[in-house]
Backbone as JSON, one array per atom type, in Angstrom:
{
  "sequence": "MSKWTDIRDDIEAEISNMKIDEQVKQTVTQKIYDVVLPSLQKLGDGFVDAIREQSKTESGWCKLRDSIFLPVVIKSTLWLIELVLSKTIEKTTIVAAA",
  "N": [[-59.97, 33.13, -104.09], [-60.37, 35.75, -101.71], [-62.8, 38.38, -101.48], [-61.68, 40.72, -100.48], [-58.97, 40.42, -101.16], [-59.1, 40.58, -103.94], [-59.99, 43.22, -104.25], [-57.85, 44.6, -103.03], [-55.76, 43.87, -104.8], [-56.67, 45.06, -107.16], [-56.56, 47.78, -106.43], [-53.8, 48.07, -105.97], [-52.82, 47.56, -108.56], [-53.97, 49.69, -109.95], [-52.79, 51.92, -108.7], [-50.1, 51.49, -109.32], [-50.07, 52.12, -111.99], [-50.7, 54.74, -112.0], [-50.05, 58.22, -112.32], [-48.51, 60.04, -109.97], [-48.73, 63.14, -108.95], [-48.02, 66.46, -107.66], [-50.53, 67.61, -107.14], [-52.19, 65.4, -106.65], [-51.04, 64.42, -104.28], [-51.53, 66.6, -102.59], [-54.33, 66.58, -102.58], [-54.89, 64.07, -101.41], [-53.74, 64.47, -98.88], [-55.37, 66.55, -97.93], [-57.87, 65.24, -97.87], [-57.35, 63.28, -95.94], [-57.07, 64.97, -93.74], [-59.61, 66.2, -93.67], [-61.5, 64.09, -93.63], [-60.56, 61.56, -92.55], [-59.12, 62.23, -90.17], [-61.08, 63.56, -88.42], [-62.71, 61.32, -87.88], [-60.89, 59.61, -86.58], [-60.38, 61.21, -84.35], [-62.9, 61.25, -83.12], [-63.18, 58.53, -82.54], [-60.96, 58.23, -80.83], [-61.69, 60.0, -78.74], [-63.98, 58.68, -77.76], [-62.84, 56.28, -76.86], [-61.05, 57.24, -74.9], [-62.88, 58.43, -73.12], [-64.25, 56.13, -72.28], [-62.22, 54.57, -71.01], [-61.42, 56.3, -69.01], [-63.72, 56.38, -67.47], [-63.77, 53.74, -66.6], [-61.51, 53.76, -65.04], [-62.26, 54.79, -62.63], [-63.02, 52.76, -60.98], [-60.77, 51.35, -60.56], [-57.43, 50.67, -59.25], [-54.09, 51.61, -58.27], [-51.47, 50.96, -60.63], [-53.06, 50.44, -62.87], [-55.14, 52.26, -62.64], [-53.71, 54.65, -62.97], [-52.72, 54.24, -65.56], [-55.15, 54.17, -67.06], [-56.42, 56.56, -66.41], [-54.6, 58.62, -66.84], [-52.12, 58.05, -68.39], [-52.74, 56.58, -70.93], [-54.87, 58.28, -72.0], [-53.38, 60.71, -72.34], [-51.39, 59.93, -74.17], [-52.95, 59.16, -76.4], [-54.47, 61.52, -76.97], [-52.36, 63.34, -77.39], [-51.02, 62.22, -79.59], [-53.0, 62.36, -81.59], [-53.3, 65.14, -81.66], [-50.74, 65.88, -82.57], [-50.71, 64.68, -85.12], [-52.76, 66.15, -86.32], [-51.59, 68.72, -86.23], [-49.26, 68.39, -87.85], [-50.45, 67.7, -90.32], [-52.02, 70.03, -90.81], [-50.04, 72.03, -90.97], [-48.58, 71.05, -93.15], [-50.51, 71.18, -95.2], [-50.94, 73.93, -95.2], [-48.36, 74.94, -95.95], [-47.93, 73.68, -98.47], [-50.01, 74.73, -99.9], [-49.33, 77.43, -100.0], [-46.91, 77.28, -101.46], [-47.88, 76.19, -103.85], [-49.49, 78.25, -104.71], [-47.7, 80.21, -105.33]],
  "CA": [[-59.5, 34.32, -103.38], [-61.42, 36.5, -101.04], [-63.18, 39.64, -102.1], [-60.72, 41.71, -100.05], [-57.75, 40.24, -101.94], [-59.38, 41.12, -105.27], [-60.02, 44.69, -104.12], [-56.48, 45.04, -102.78], [-54.99, 43.71, -106.03], [-57.13, 46.1, -108.09], [-56.01, 49.07, -105.97], [-52.36, 48.05, -106.23], [-52.62, 47.69, -110.01], [-54.35, 51.04, -110.35], [-51.79, 52.85, -108.2], [-48.84, 51.31, -110.03], [-50.2, 52.76, -113.3], [-51.12, 56.13, -111.8], [-49.02, 59.25, -112.19], [-48.76, 60.74, -108.72], [-48.1, 64.46, -108.99], [-48.22, 67.28, -106.46], [-51.96, 67.81, -106.91], [-52.71, 64.17, -106.05], [-50.56, 64.38, -102.9], [-52.27, 67.62, -101.84], [-55.71, 66.12, -102.43], [-54.9, 62.99, -100.42], [-53.47, 65.08, -97.58], [-56.57, 67.28, -97.53], [-58.91, 64.25, -97.54], [-56.99, 62.71, -94.64], [-57.37, 66.0, -92.74], [-61.05, 66.49, -93.63], [-62.36, 62.92, -93.45], [-60.0, 60.52, -91.68], [-58.77, 62.77, -88.86], [-62.25, 63.68, -87.53], [-63.14, 59.98, -87.45], [-59.92, 59.17, -85.58], [-60.58, 61.99, -83.13], [-64.13, 60.77, -82.49], [-62.85, 57.23, -81.99], [-60.07, 58.46, -79.69], [-62.48, 60.58, -77.65], [-64.82, 57.62, -77.19], [-61.98, 55.36, -76.13], [-60.57, 57.93, -73.7], [-64.01, 58.55, -72.19], [-64.54, 54.8, -71.72], [-61.2, 54.12, -70.05], [-61.47, 57.18, -67.82], [-64.84, 55.92, -66.66], [-63.35, 52.49, -65.97], [-60.44, 54.03, -64.07], [-62.87, 55.15, -61.35], [-63.15, 51.55, -60.15], [-59.48, 50.66, -60.51], [-56.46, 51.23, -58.32], [-52.69, 51.36, -58.61], [-50.97, 51.28, -61.96], [-54.16, 50.41, -63.84], [-55.83, 53.55, -62.54], [-52.81, 55.63, -63.58], [-52.72, 53.97, -66.99], [-56.43, 54.5, -67.69], [-56.86, 57.94, -66.16], [-53.61, 59.62, -67.26], [-51.16, 57.68, -69.42], [-53.35, 56.33, -72.24], [-55.49, 59.48, -72.55], [-52.37, 61.68, -72.79], [-50.76, 59.4, -75.39], [-53.91, 59.21, -77.51], [-54.76, 62.92, -77.3], [-51.13, 63.96, -77.92], [-50.77, 61.68, -80.92], [-53.98, 62.96, -82.5], [-52.95, 66.55, -81.8], [-49.55, 65.96, -83.41], [-51.12, 64.37, -86.49], [-53.49, 67.32, -86.83], [-50.62, 69.8, -86.41], [-48.43, 68.1, -89.03], [-51.28, 67.81, -91.51], [-52.4, 71.42, -91.06], [-48.84, 72.75, -91.43], [-48.27, 70.56, -94.49], [-51.49, 71.76, -96.11], [-50.66, 75.37, -95.27], [-47.13, 75.19, -96.7], [-48.07, 73.28, -99.86], [-50.92, 75.68, -100.54], [-48.53, 78.64, -100.27], [-45.98, 76.97, -102.54], [-48.64, 76.01, -105.09], [-50.02, 79.56, -105.14], [-46.58, 81.05, -105.79]],
  "C": [[-60.67, 35.05, -102.74], [-61.69, 37.8, -101.78], [-62.17, 40.73, -101.74], [-59.43, 41.62, -100.87], [-57.94, 40.8, -103.35], [-59.37, 42.64, -105.26], [-58.62, 45.24, -103.92], [-55.64, 44.97, -104.05], [-55.38, 44.76, -107.07], [-56.57, 47.47, -107.72], [-54.52, 49.14, -106.26], [-52.06, 48.23, -107.71], [-52.91, 49.1, -110.48], [-53.3, 52.05, -109.91], [-50.48, 52.71, -108.95], [-48.88, 51.95, -111.41], [-50.51, 54.25, -113.2], [-49.92, 57.06, -111.7], [-49.37, 60.07, -110.95], [-47.99, 62.05, -108.76], [-48.45, 65.23, -107.71], [-49.7, 67.47, -106.14], [-52.59, 66.59, -106.24], [-52.3, 64.11, -104.57], [-51.31, 65.41, -102.04], [-53.71, 67.18, -101.58], [-55.82, 65.02, -101.38], [-54.69, 63.55, -99.03], [-54.71, 65.81, -97.06], [-57.7, 66.33, -97.14], [-58.62, 63.58, -96.19], [-57.37, 63.68, -93.52], [-58.88, 66.18, -92.56], [-61.91, 65.3, -93.24], [-61.82, 61.94, -92.41], [-59.74, 61.06, -90.27], [-59.98, 62.97, -87.95], [-62.76, 62.33, -87.02], [-62.19, 59.43, -86.38], [-60.11, 59.91, -84.26], [-61.83, 61.54, -82.39], [-63.89, 59.4, -81.84], [-61.96, 57.37, -80.75], [-60.81, 59.03, -78.5], [-63.35, 59.54, -76.96], [-64.02, 56.65, -76.36], [-61.51, 55.98, -74.83], [-61.69, 58.07, -72.67], [-64.3, 57.2, -71.5], [-63.49, 54.37, -70.7], [-61.13, 55.03, -68.83], [-62.61, 56.78, -66.89], [-64.47, 54.63, -65.92], [-62.3, 52.72, -64.88], [-61.0, 54.38, -62.69], [-62.99, 53.95, -60.41], [-61.84, 50.79, -60.02], [-58.56, 51.31, -59.48], [-55.05, 50.93, -58.84], [-52.34, 51.77, -60.02], [-52.07, 51.27, -63.02], [-54.94, 51.72, -63.83], [-55.01, 54.64, -63.21], [-52.8, 55.48, -65.1], [-54.0, 54.49, -67.66], [-56.86, 55.95, -67.48], [-55.88, 58.98, -66.7], [-52.83, 59.18, -68.49], [-51.79, 57.5, -70.81], [-54.08, 57.56, -72.8], [-54.48, 60.51, -73.07], [-51.72, 61.21, -74.08], [-51.7, 59.54, -76.58], [-54.17, 60.66, -77.94], [-53.53, 63.61, -77.93], [-50.84, 63.5, -79.33], [-51.73, 62.29, -81.94], [-53.7, 64.45, -82.71], [-51.76, 66.72, -82.73], [-49.88, 65.67, -84.87], [-51.85, 65.56, -87.1], [-52.53, 68.47, -87.11], [-49.79, 69.59, -87.68], [-49.24, 68.23, -90.32], [-51.64, 69.26, -91.83], [-51.22, 72.24, -91.55], [-48.46, 72.32, -92.85], [-49.22, 71.17, -95.51], [-51.22, 73.24, -96.3], [-49.46, 75.65, -96.15], [-47.28, 74.8, -98.17], [-49.04, 74.18, -100.61], [-50.19, 76.97, -100.89], [-47.6, 78.42, -101.44], [-46.72, 76.84, -103.87], [-49.17, 77.34, -105.62], [-48.93, 80.43, -105.73], [-46.09, 80.68, -107.16]]
}
């Protein structure tokens, strides 16, 4: 077996034995917001910058795709993820404090 398969199997075994309570879910949500989302945003920004630069030499539908469509989809998706995560964190923090 590959090393990845061993790691995956270990994670699956650990999670199946783990008690997942509200604190664990809040911690995971916060880590996604603090660590994963900034990385996704940086990756998305780099991709958008690259395709917008390429769109300068294109024409027709490819130019439209690279200069407008893909950047809007990527930016909108990342914005929506950030909005949902921030609202979730806000609401669960209020509920936990009460």
